ZAMIRO-762653 format. One record per residue: residue in three letters; z, y, x of N, C-alpha, C in turn. Coordinates in steps of 0.1 Angstrom, whole numbers, plus 2048, in hexadecimal, padded with zeros to 3 digits. Each point is the difference from the previous one (the first is absolute). Last residue first. Example, Ala and Ser with C-alpha at 12.3 -4.5 7.8 and 13.67 -1.06 7.14 Angstrom:
% ZAMIRO-762653
Ser8477EA88080080B80980880B7F8 Ala7FF7C780380080C7F780080C809 
***
This chain:
% ZAMIRO-762653
Pro738B7168680E8057FC80780780C Phe7CA8007F680A7F880880E8057FD Glu7D88057DB80580680D8097F6806 Ile7D78047D580B7FA80780480980C Glu7E27F97CD80380980C80D7FC806 Ile7D87E97E180F7FF80380280880C Gly7DA7FD7D880280480E80F800802 Ile7E07E57DA80B8088047FF80380F Val7E37ED7CF80280080E80C809804 Gly7EB7E07D380180D8058047FF80F Tyr7F77DB7E080D80480580280F803 Gln7D67EB7EF80B7F97F980D806803 Lys7D980F8178008047F280C7FB7F8 Gln7F97F182C80380E8008018057F2 Lys7F17D480580E80180380580F800 Glu7D27F87FC8077FB7F480F801801 Lys7E480A8257FF80B7F68087FC7F3 Ser80F7E982E7F48007F880180C7F6 Tyr8177FE8318037FE7F27F38017F8 Tyr7FE80283080E7FA7FE8037FD7F2 Ile7D781480D8017F480880D7F97FF Asp7F682A7EB7FB7F57F98007F3808 Met80C82D80F80B7F87FB7FB7F37F9 Asp7E382480F8067F980C80B7F67FC Ser7EA81E7E17FB7F38008057F880D Pro80A82F7F88087F77F97FB7F1800 Thr7F58218297FC7FF7F28097F67F9 Ala7F481D83280A7FA7F87FB8007F1 Val7EC8148297F97F57F980A7F87F7 Ser80E82581B7F48057F97F97F67F9 Ile8277F681B8038077F37F48057F9 Asp8057EA82D7FA7F97F58038067F2 Asp80F81282C7F37FB8037F97F97F3 Glu82D8128017F680B8007F27FB802 Thr8207DD7EA80180880C7F680B7FF Tyr81C7DD7DB7F480580580380980C Gly8227EC7E47FA7F780A7F3804805 Cys81E8197E27FD7F37FA7F97F6809 Lys80A82F80880D7F97FF7FF7F27FB Leu7DA81D8028057FE80E80E7F9800 Leu7EC80D7D77FB7F38058047FE80F Pro81781B7D67FB80380D7FC7F3807 Leu8008047C98097FE80C7F980380D Lys7EA8047D480D8077FF8087FF80D Gly7D47EB7F67FF80E7FD80D808801 Tyr7FE7D08067F980780B7FE80F7FE Leu8137E57DD80980180B7F980880C Glu7E67F57DA80980B7FD80A80280C Glu7E27DD8047F880C7FF80A80C7FE Phe8107D47FE80080680E7F780C800 Ser81A7F47D37F57FB80880180680E Ala8218097DE7F87F67F87F57F9809 Phe8308148147F38057FB7F97F57F8 Lys83281281B7F97F67F87F38067FA His8268068297F58077FA7F87F67F9 Leu8348068177F67F67FA7F68097F9 Ala82880882A7F88047F47F77F57FC Ile81F7FA82380480D7FD7F98067F4 Val80F7CE81B7F78067F680580E7FD Arg8087E68308068037F37F68077F7 Cys7FC7DA82A7FE80D7FC8088027F3 Cys7F97DB82E8068047F37FE80E7FD Leu7E57D781E80680D8008058037F2 Ser7EB7D58248038067F380780D802 Lys7E97D181B80180F8008028057F1 Thr7F97D280A80C80380780280F801 Pro7D97EC7EC80B8017F880E802807 Asp7CB80A80980B7FB80880D8027F8 Ser7D78097EB7FA7F980C80B7FB80A Ser80B8187D87FA7F37FC7FA7F980C Asn82A8237FD7F38008067FA7F27FD Val8268197E27FE7F580A7F2800804 Phe8278227E77F27FD8037FF7F680B Lys8278107DC7FE7FA80D7F17FD801 Ile81E8247E07F47F78028007FB80E Glu8268187DB7FB7FD80E7F57F77FF Asp8138277DB8007F28047FB7FF80E Gly8028297E880C7FC8068007F2805 Val7E280D7D780380980B80E7FC805 Ser7E67D87EB80680D7FB80280980D Ile7E57CE7EE80480A80A80580D7FA Leu7ED7DA7E880E7FE80380580A80A Arg7D27FB7F38088077F580F7FE802 Arg7E07EA81C80280E8048078087F5 Lys7F67D27F880880180D80380E803 Glu7E27F67DC80E7FD7FD80980280C Asp7D581C8058027F47F980F7FD7FE Tyr7DE82581280D8027FA8037F47F7 Leu7E48058307FE7FE7F280E8017F9 Arg7F981A82E8017F37FA7FC8007F2 Leu80781F8317F97FF7F48007F17FB Glu8208238217FA7F37FF7FA7FE7F2 Ile81082A8227FE7FC7F27F87F3800 Thr80B81782880C8017F97FF7FD7F1 Lys7E87FE8357FE7FC7F280D8007F9 Arg7FF80D82D7F48067FB7FD7FD7F2 Gly8257F081E80280B7F77F48077FB Ser8077D681B7FF80D80880280C7F8 Gln8027D57EB80A80080C7FF80D808 Ile7E07F97DE80E8037FA80A80080B Met7D57F480D80080E7FC80D8047F9 Glu7FA7D380E80180880B80080F7FC Phe7F87E17DE80D7FE80680380980B Pro7D47FE7EE8098087F880F7FF805 Thr7E17E58187FD80F8018098087F7 Ser8037CF7FF80580780C7FE80F801 His8057E87D07F87FD80B80480980C Leu8247F27DB7F680A8037F77FB80C Lys8287F07D67F87FD80C7F680B802 Met8338017E87F18017FE7F97FD80D Val8347FF7E47F87FC80B7F18007FD His8338177EE7F37FA7FD7FA7FD80D Lys83480F7E87F77FE80C7F37F87FC Met8288247E77F97F38007F77FF80C 
***
């Protein structure tokens, strides 16, 4: 199955360069349709003419970003050596409300280029 997701420029470029291999999302109805082996087309929200396709190699499901941050390697989730020391699960609150996180849970979608 194929999926399409929008990404801001920085995470898009990090995936493109191979520095980010786990995309963090809310585990909502749309993400519940994703399975290992599926293809995701990431579209740069700043420049929709730019896109890249990846294959899902693992799904990491958690009740909260607090739990996810404690289990997954954050350097693969979009953090760098420069900002890893200040990484906190509340960083995701700007994208997803606490209520939605509690309602759906969260997921780390591990990807690779085919």
